[in-house]
C-alpha positions in Angstrom: -14.8 -1.9 -9.5 -17.9 0.3 -9.7 -18.5 0.1 -6.0 -14.8 0.8 -5.3 -14.9 3.8 -7.5 -18.2 5.2 -6.2 -17.6 4.6 -2.5 -13.8 5.3 -2.2 -12.4 7.1 -5.1 -15.0 9.6 -6.1 -16.4 9.8 -2.6 -14.7 10.5 0.7 -12.2 7.9 1.7 -11.3 8.2 5.4 -8.3 6.9 7.4 -9.3 5.1 10.5 -7.2 3.3 13.1 -8.2 -0.3 14.0 -6.9 -2.3 16.9 -5.7 -5.6 15.6 -6.3 -7.4 18.9 -10.0 -6.4 19.5 -11.0 -5.2 16.1 -12.6 -2.0 17.3 -12.0 1.6 16.1 -9.3 3.4 18.0 -7.4 6.6 18.0 -4.2 7.3 16.3 -1.8 5.1 18.1 -4.1 4.1 21.0 -7.0 1.6 21.6 -9.3 2.8 24.3 -10.7 -0.7 24.9 -7.4 -2.6 25.2 -5.6 0.4 26.8 -2.7 -0.2 24.5 -1.0 1.3 21.4 1.0 -1.7 20.3 -1.4 -3.2 17.7 -3.0 -0.3 15.8 -3.4 -0.5 12.0 -4.4 2.2 9.6 -7.2 1.5 7.1 -9.1 3.5 4.5 -12.8 3.1 4.6 -15.7 5.3 3.3 -16.6 8.1 5.7 -20.2 6.8 5.7 -18.9 3.4 7.0 -17.1 5.2 9.8 -20.3 7.1 10.7 -22.2 3.8 10.7 -19.7 2.2 13.1 -19.9 5.2 15.4 -23.7 5.2 15.4 -23.7 1.5 16.2 -21.3 2.1 19.0 -23.6 4.8 20.4 -26.4 2.2 20.6 -24.0 -0.2 22.5 -23.5 -2.4 19.5 -19.7 -3.0 18.9 -18.9 -3.7 15.3 -15.6 -5.5 15.0 -13.3 -5.6 12.0 -11.2 -8.7 11.4 -8.0 -7.7 9.6 -6.2 -10.2 7.4 -2.8 -10.1 5.6 -2.8 -10.5 1.9 
């Protein structure tokens, strides 16, 4: 709960769009890798995590997120 509060609530939560097929970050309603907009999900992550994903992508490392239903 402490990590949730420090990283999301009192910090800067950020809405990102994830393609459910490939697991990569996409745009609102569009995945540039799958060339599709059918399987886009919205997710709240810390802004620092989004920056980390983008920096890894700039180094040609593709971090993928696996989305599960709860």
